[in-house]
LUMBANU-856127 format. One line per field, with one value per residue (C-alpha): residue number from 1; residue in one letter; x, y, z. Coordinates in nm, 4 decimals, decimal comma. Each point is the difference from the previous one (the first is absolute). Layout:
BEGIN
resi = NUM | ...;
resn = A | ...;
c1 = X | ...;
c2 = Y | ...;
c3 = Z | ...;
***
This chain:
BEGIN
resi = 1 | 2 | 3 | 4 | 5 | 6 | 7 | 8 | 9 | 10 | 11 | 12 | 13 | 14 | 15 | 16 | 17 | 18 | 19 | 20 | 21 | 22 | 23 | 24 | 25 | 26 | 27 | 28 | 29 | 30 | 31 | 32 | 33 | 34 | 35 | 36 | 37 | 38 | 39 | 40 | 41 | 42 | 43 | 44 | 45 | 46 | 47 | 48 | 49 | 50 | 51 | 52 | 53 | 54 | 55 | 56 | 57 | 58 | 59 | 60 | 61 | 62 | 63 | 64 | 65 | 66 | 67 | 68 | 69 | 70 | 71 | 72 | 73 | 74 | 75 | 76 | 77 | 78 | 79 | 80 | 81 | 82 | 83 | 84 | 85 | 86 | 87 | 88 | 89 | 90 | 91 | 92 | 93 | 94 | 95 | 96 | 97 | 98 | 99 | 100 | 101 | 102 | 103 | 104 | 105 | 106 | 107 | 108 | 109 | 110 | 111 | 112 | 113 | 114 | 115 | 116 | 117 | 118 | 119 | 120 | 121 | 122 | 123 | 124 | 125 | 126 | 127 | 128 | 129 | 130 | 131 | 132 | 133 | 134 | 135 | 136 | 137 | 138 | 139 | 140 | 141 | 142 | 143 | 144 | 145 | 146 | 147 | 148 | 149 | 150 | 151 | 152 | 153 | 154 | 155 | 156 | 157 | 158 | 159 | 160 | 161 | 162 | 163 | 164 | 165 | 166 | 167 | 168 | 169 | 170 | 171 | 172 | 173 | 174 | 175 | 176 | 177 | 178 | 179 | 180 | 181 | 182 | 183 | 184 | 185 | 186 | 187 | 188 | 189 | 190 | 191 | 192 | 193 | 194 | 195 | 196 | 197 | 198 | 199 | 200 | 201 | 202 | 203 | 204 | 205 | 206 | 207 | 208 | 209 | 210 | 211 | 212 | 213 | 214 | 215 | 216 | 217 | 218 | 219 | 220 | 221 | 222 | 223 | 224 | 225 | 226 | 227 | 228 | 229 | 230 | 231 | 232 | 233 | 234 | 235 | 236 | 237 | 238 | 239 | 240 | 241 | 242 | 243 | 244 | 245 | 246 | 247 | 248 | 249 | 250 | 251 | 252 | 253 | 254 | 255 | 256 | 257 | 258 | 259 | 260 | 261 | 262 | 263 | 264 | 265 | 266 | 267 | 268 | 269 | 270 | 271 | 272 | 273 | 274 | 275 | 276 | 277 | 278 | 279 | 280 | 281 | 282 | 283 | 284 | 285 | 286 | 287 | 288 | 289 | 290 | 291 | 292;
resn = M | L | L | E | F | K | H | V | T | K | K | Y | G | E | N | I | I | L | D | D | I | S | Q | K | L | T | P | G | V | Y | G | L | L | G | A | N | G | A | G | K | T | T | L | F | K | I | I | C | G | I | K | K | A | T | S | G | R | I | D | Y | D | N | R | D | I | S | K | E | P | E | K | F | H | E | V | L | G | Y | L | P | Q | D | F | S | Y | Y | P | E | F | T | G | L | K | F | M | L | Y | M | A | S | L | K | G | L | K | V | K | E | A | K | V | R | C | T | E | L | L | K | L | V | G | L | E | N | E | T | K | K | K | I | K | N | Y | S | G | G | M | K | Q | R | L | G | I | A | Q | A | M | I | N | N | P | K | V | L | I | L | D | E | P | T | V | G | L | D | P | K | E | R | V | R | F | R | N | L | I | S | S | L | S | D | E | K | I | I | I | L | S | T | H | I | V | S | D | V | E | Y | I | A | D | E | I | I | I | L | R | K | G | K | I | I | N | R | G | V | A | S | E | L | V | E | V | I | D | D | C | V | W | E | G | V | F | E | S | R | E | V | N | S | V | T | M | H | H | I | V | S | N | Q | K | H | S | E | D | G | T | V | L | R | I | I | S | K | E | S | P | V | P | N | A | K | K | V | A | P | T | L | E | D | L | Y | L | Y | Y | F | R | E | E | N | E | N | N | D;
c1 = 3,5913 | 0,0703 | 0,0556 | 0,0919 | 0,0665 | 0,2515 | -0,0352 | -0,0101 | 0,0617 | 0,0165 | 0,0984 | 0,0667 | 0,1697 | -0,2088 | -0,3323 | -0,0746 | -0,1594 | -0,0066 | -0,0053 | 0,1431 | -0,2130 | 0,0060 | -0,2053 | -0,0177 | -0,2106 | -0,0353 | -0,1797 | -0,3527 | -0,1124 | 0,1220 | -0,1867 | 0,1846 | -0,2374 | 0,0962 | -0,0085 | 0,2039 | 0,3629 | -0,0664 | 0,2616 | -0,1151 | 0,2173 | 0,3278 | -0,0555 | -0,0372 | 0,2698 | 0,2561 | -0,1638 | 0,0840 | 0,3749 | -0,1225 | 0,1026 | 0,1798 | -0,1226 | 0,1901 | -0,0130 | -0,1438 | -0,0527 | -0,1979 | 0,0218 | -0,0697 | -0,0452 | 0,2383 | 0,2456 | 0,0242 | -0,0763 | 0,2641 | 0,2579 | -0,0704 | -0,2457 | 0,0289 | -0,1659 | -0,2435 | -0,1131 | -0,0317 | -0,2855 | -0,1402 | -0,2823 | -0,0925 | -0,2407 | 0,0766 | -0,2095 | 0,1332 | 0,0381 | 0,1859 | 0,0200 | 0,0776 | -0,3101 | 0,1576 | 0,0058 | -0,2716 | -0,1273 | 0,2126 | 0,2567 | 0,0608 | -0,0825 | 0,2794 | 0,2456 | -0,0928 | 0,0148 | 0,3321 | 0,0730 | -0,0435 | 0,1627 | -0,2332 | 0,0873 | -0,2007 | -0,1595 | -0,1253 | -0,0539 | -0,2343 | -0,2180 | 0,0156 | -0,0656 | -0,3025 | -0,1662 | 0,0756 | -0,1941 | -0,3021 | 0,0150 | -0,0771 | -0,2299 | 0,2241 | 0,0377 | -0,1866 | 0,1906 | 0,3779 | 0,1084 | -0,1785 | 0,2701 | -0,0386 | -0,0373 | -0,3294 | -0,0909 | -0,2641 | 0,1265 | -0,1601 | 0,2021 | 0,2972 | -0,0791 | -0,0570 | 0,3169 | 0,2006 | -0,1632 | 0,0737 | 0,3907 | 0,0131 | 0,0061 | 0,2018 | 0,2156 | -0,2773 | 0,1024 | -0,0392 | -0,0082 | -0,2427 | -0,0153 | -0,2684 | 0,0184 | -0,3718 | -0,1227 | -0,3546 | 0,0875 | -0,1909 | -0,1884 | -0,3488 | -0,2226 | -0,0401 | 0,3915 | 0,0539 | -0,2004 | 0,1968 | 0,3136 | -0,1621 | -0,0178 | 0,3198 | 0,1872 | -0,1976 | 0,0675 | 0,3953 | -0,0205 | 0,0200 | 0,3757 | 0,1422 | 0,0259 | -0,1572 | 0,0069 | -0,2420 | -0,1087 | -0,3172 | -0,1891 | -0,3388 | -0,0809 | -0,2456 | 0,3255 | 0,1879 | -0,3711 | -0,0237 | 0,3195 | 0,2395 | 0,0240 | 0,1588 | -0,0016 | 0,3145 | -0,1157 | 0,3132 | -0,0591 | 0,2574 | 0,3111 | -0,1286 | -0,1810 | -0,3144 | -0,2037 | -0,0313 | -0,2278 | -0,3244 | -0,2936 | -0,2557 | 0,2697 | 0,1332 | -0,3051 | -0,0597 | 0,1810 | -0,3084 | -0,2620 | -0,2809 | 0,1411 | -0,1787 | -0,3291 | -0,2565 | -0,1844 | -0,2985 | 0,0404 | -0,1262 | 0,2286 | 0,1005 | 0,1156 | 0,2215 | 0,2713 | -0,0015 | 0,0543 | 0,2649 | 0,2404 | -0,0165 | -0,0054 | 0,1347 | -0,2394 | 0,0431 | -0,3282 | -0,2305 | -0,3277 | -0,2988 | -0,3607 | -0,4062 | 0,0923 | 0,3110 | 0,3801 | 0,1159 | 0,3057 | 0,2654 | 0,1651 | 0,3304 | -0,0469 | 0,0647 | -0,3153 | -0,3255 | 0,0360 | -0,3918 | -0,2832 | -0,1412 | 0,2821 | -0,0063 | 0,3699 | 0,0715 | 0,2479 | 0,3525 | 0,1771 | 0,3729 | -0,0778 | -0,1178 | 0,3019 | 0,1924 | -0,1069 | 0,0247 | 0,3323 | 0,1558 | -0,3011 | 0,2783 | 0,2995 | -0,2670 | -0,0987 | 0,3835 | 0,0830 | -0,2244;
c2 = 9,1921 | 0,4382 | 0,2304 | 0,3391 | 0,3001 | 0,2514 | 0,3379 | -0,0792 | 0,2586 | 0,0451 | 0,2780 | 0,0832 | 0,2945 | 0,2955 | -0,2643 | -0,1885 | -0,3087 | -0,1484 | 0,1971 | -0,1526 | -0,3390 | -0,1633 | -0,2923 | -0,3334 | -0,2928 | -0,3458 | -0,3029 | 0,1082 | 0,1800 | 0,3439 | 0,2720 | 0,2129 | 0,3376 | 0,2644 | 0,1905 | -0,0133 | 0,1162 | -0,0315 | -0,2012 | -0,3688 | -0,1365 | 0,1143 | -0,0994 | -0,3709 | 0,0694 | 0,0786 | -0,2958 | -0,2218 | 0,1463 | 0,1303 | 0,3536 | 0,1742 | 0,2039 | 0,3357 | -0,0438 | -0,2392 | -0,3599 | -0,2985 | -0,3180 | -0,2917 | -0,1971 | 0,2675 | -0,0179 | 0,2253 | -0,1562 | 0,2377 | -0,2238 | -0,3425 | 0,0417 | -0,3098 | -0,1366 | 0,2095 | -0,0939 | -0,3404 | 0,0778 | 0,2687 | -0,0554 | 0,2823 | 0,0786 | 0,3323 | 0,2491 | -0,1009 | -0,3305 | -0,1871 | -0,3442 | -0,1792 | 0,0167 | -0,3491 | -0,2059 | -0,1719 | 0,0775 | -0,3120 | 0,0403 | 0,3867 | -0,1179 | -0,2495 | 0,2553 | 0,2298 | -0,3099 | -0,0256 | 0,3480 | -0,0671 | -0,2928 | -0,2665 | -0,3400 | -0,1671 | -0,2339 | 0,2630 | 0,2326 | -0,1890 | -0,0593 | 0,3110 | 0,1968 | -0,2338 | 0,0949 | 0,3488 | -0,0216 | -0,1744 | 0,2543 | 0,2768 | -0,1935 | -0,0489 | -0,4247 | -0,0382 | 0,2800 | -0,1410 | -0,1028 | 0,3202 | 0,2583 | 0,3024 | 0,2557 | -0,1803 | 0,0517 | 0,2859 | 0,2879 | -0,1426 | -0,3481 | 0,1659 | 0,2129 | -0,3253 | -0,1860 | 0,3479 | -0,1112 | -0,3687 | 0,0970 | 0,2414 | -0,3047 | -0,2007 | -0,0341 | 0,0291 | 0,3264 | 0,1589 | 0,3464 | 0,0329 | 0,3452 | 0,0556 | 0,3006 | 0,0751 | -0,4056 | 0,0205 | 0,1773 | -0,1754 | -0,2455 | -0,0295 | 0,0158 | -0,3612 | -0,0287 | 0,2929 | -0,1959 | -0,3225 | 0,2389 | 0,1621 | -0,3499 | -0,1409 | 0,2854 | -0,0256 | -0,3448 | 0,0642 | 0,3113 | -0,1905 | -0,1095 | 0,3091 | 0,3713 | 0,1042 | 0,3199 | 0,1114 | 0,3261 | 0,0092 | 0,2870 | -0,2304 | 0,1452 | -0,2832 | -0,2341 | 0,1735 | 0,0527 | -0,4173 | -0,1367 | 0,2012 | -0,0414 | 0,3710 | 0,2515 | 0,2375 | 0,3695 | 0,1083 | 0,3885 | 0,1697 | -0,2443 | 0,0129 | -0,2038 | 0,1557 | -0,2523 | -0,3727 | -0,2057 | -0,1822 | 0,0946 | 0,1186 | 0,1422 | 0,1970 | 0,1214 | 0,2348 | 0,2502 | 0,1015 | -0,1103 | 0,2920 | 0,0980 | -0,2594 | 0,1247 | -0,0957 | 0,2434 | -0,0202 | 0,2804 | 0,0944 | -0,0404 | 0,3775 | 0,0067 | -0,2859 | 0,1421 | 0,3030 | -0,2571 | -0,2011 | 0,3065 | 0,0787 | -0,2960 | -0,3616 | -0,2067 | -0,3721 | -0,1188 | 0,0449 | -0,1501 | 0,0836 | -0,0678 | 0,0889 | 0,3366 | 0,1085 | -0,0580 | -0,1306 | 0,1661 | -0,2039 | 0,3002 | 0,0539 | 0,3506 | 0,0774 | 0,1981 | -0,0765 | 0,0683 | 0,1199 | -0,0113 | -0,3663 | -0,1846 | -0,2673 | -0,0958 | -0,3835 | -0,2570 | 0,0454 | -0,2869 | -0,0777 | 0,1048 | 0,3871 | 0,0061 | -0,0723 | 0,2540 | 0,2788 | -0,1043 | -0,0152 | 0,2128 | 0,3041 | -0,3411 | -0,1936 | 0,3229 | 0,1083 | -0,3377 | -0,0052;
c3 = 12,2552 | -0,0609 | -0,2837 | 0,1505 | -0,2102 | 0,1754 | -0,1080 | -0,4144 | -0,2555 | -0,3195 | -0,2017 | -0,3843 | 0,0399 | 0,1953 | -0,0807 | 0,3002 | -0,0769 | 0,2956 | 0,3258 | 0,3215 | -0,0167 | 0,3422 | 0,1036 | 0,1584 | -0,2095 | 0,1136 | -0,1274 | -0,1577 | -0,3284 | -0,0061 | -0,2910 | -0,1360 | -0,0862 | -0,2163 | -0,3039 | -0,3178 | 0,1268 | 0,3518 | 0,0396 | -0,0015 | -0,3236 | 0,1250 | 0,3570 | -0,0950 | -0,2724 | 0,3406 | 0,1837 | -0,2853 | -0,0399 | -0,3618 | 0,0759 | 0,3006 | 0,2931 | 0,0102 | 0,3689 | 0,3045 | -0,0682 | 0,0319 | 0,2783 | -0,0100 | 0,3241 | 0,1520 | -0,3214 | -0,2785 | -0,2942 | -0,2320 | 0,1926 | -0,1009 | -0,2852 | -0,1455 | 0,3361 | -0,0372 | -0,2857 | 0,1163 | 0,1663 | -0,2572 | -0,2417 | -0,1969 | -0,3539 | -0,1307 | -0,1781 | -0,3586 | 0,0602 | -0,2714 | -0,1385 | -0,3044 | -0,2540 | -0,1539 | 0,3143 | 0,1346 | 0,3784 | 0,1438 | -0,2396 | 0,1351 | 0,3655 | -0,0187 | -0,1051 | 0,2285 | 0,2594 | -0,1138 | 0,0648 | 0,3507 | 0,0226 | 0,0348 | -0,0892 | -0,2876 | 0,1337 | 0,3201 | -0,2952 | -0,2096 | 0,3206 | 0,1723 | -0,3572 | -0,0860 | 0,3473 | -0,0650 | -0,3169 | 0,1253 | 0,2596 | -0,1778 | -0,2543 | -0,3509 | 0,1244 | -0,3489 | -0,1918 | 0,0659 | -0,3342 | -0,1718 | -0,1145 | 0,2034 | -0,2831 | -0,0394 | 0,3932 | 0,0471 | 0,2254 | 0,3183 | -0,0806 | -0,0637 | 0,3203 | 0,2116 | -0,1361 | 0,0924 | 0,3384 | 0,0430 | -0,1097 | 0,3032 | 0,2149 | -0,1546 | 0,3143 | 0,2715 | 0,0890 | 0,3470 | -0,1810 | -0,2921 | -0,1986 | -0,2549 | -0,2038 | -0,1698 | 0,0583 | -0,1050 | -0,3375 | -0,2163 | 0,1767 | -0,0253 | 0,2588 | 0,0802 | -0,0201 | 0,1962 | 0,3442 | -0,1029 | 0,0248 | 0,3589 | 0,1083 | -0,1304 | 0,1831 | 0,3518 | 0,0413 | -0,0305 | 0,2298 | 0,3468 | -0,0557 | -0,2391 | -0,0210 | -0,3702 | -0,0894 | -0,3450 | -0,1532 | -0,2169 | -0,1619 | 0,0994 | 0,3345 | 0,0471 | -0,0246 | 0,2634 | 0,2395 | -0,0513 | 0,0163 | 0,2489 | 0,3666 | 0,0123 | -0,2457 | -0,0382 | -0,1665 | -0,1990 | -0,0919 | -0,2463 | 0,1561 | 0,3737 | 0,1956 | 0,1156 | 0,1743 | 0,0925 | 0,1370 | -0,0845 | -0,2699 | 0,2949 | 0,1781 | -0,2522 | -0,2033 | 0,3681 | -0,1414 | -0,2139 | 0,2500 | -0,0043 | -0,3407 | -0,2483 | -0,1647 | -0,2348 | -0,1731 | -0,3402 | -0,2603 | -0,3132 | -0,3019 | -0,0731 | 0,3532 | -0,0253 | -0,1475 | 0,2325 | 0,2793 | -0,1161 | -0,0136 | 0,3241 | 0,1487 | 0,0159 | -0,0887 | 0,0013 | -0,1770 | -0,2441 | -0,0872 | -0,1446 | 0,2156 | -0,0818 | 0,1567 | -0,1594 | 0,0319 | 0,3483 | 0,0973 | 0,2482 | 0,1004 | 0,3119 | 0,1149 | 0,3711 | 0,0026 | -0,1361 | -0,4433 | 0,0264 | 0,2236 | -0,1164 | 0,0231 | 0,2332 | 0,2220 | -0,1226 | 0,1506 | -0,1729 | -0,2030 | -0,0674 | -0,3545 | 0,1696 | 0,1457 | -0,2625 | -0,1963 | 0,2800 | 0,0236 | -0,3591 | -0,2026 | -0,1239 | -0,0514 | -0,1829 | -0,2449 | -0,0607 | -0,1060 | -0,2755;
***
């Protein structure tokens, strides 16, 4: 099983959204990490056939997916960022409706939908109307519908939005249990979820893939660049204006700042081990500020 991006580029006029993306993906979980506007959702929509690439192609098992989209859709599952549903439908009725669109027979659909609703923890909510679901329940329903056809390629755009910590753990365990037999690509702004779930992390910045690997490898970029220091209250604003600060907490001695800098920011700063969250801020602080 192989999903391959070959020089995928997407432009709107002179604006380049995706810039010559080339990657090979085999079964496993891939976390797509990037700021708003990095091109994550656009890439997902091209994979799913919702948008067309300006140039380049995507192959599944060495076949161009745009040549036979119906065949590729048979092995594809997708949870969009703006997951839509029918509020008056019950959870089970919605799942059966989605199963019919996927071509499942009635008897098979009932069994599959019941299994999936149990898998995502909605087995006791099957008769409740979706409009009465919590945000987390709606998101779990979205994950369930994406897996109706037991897809080989599963695309999840911000799947942990609206999930509380307990639900996120359930989701991570679910995805991990599926990763041996599927190519799973997910994006999320919750950095810890990517760190826990992904076998590999792909960093997308301004439409380009700038790095790829496991978290422990990726953070080597900022080895020797993460510091912690204690500051008086009057110093905090000045430090945050001149440095990337990834965390701030109060202590008995003052305010402890976690700072990303190639040089020691202050004489009393101590070097600490970098995290994926530090790396995210190192790469994307400017983009996040521009999108606020």
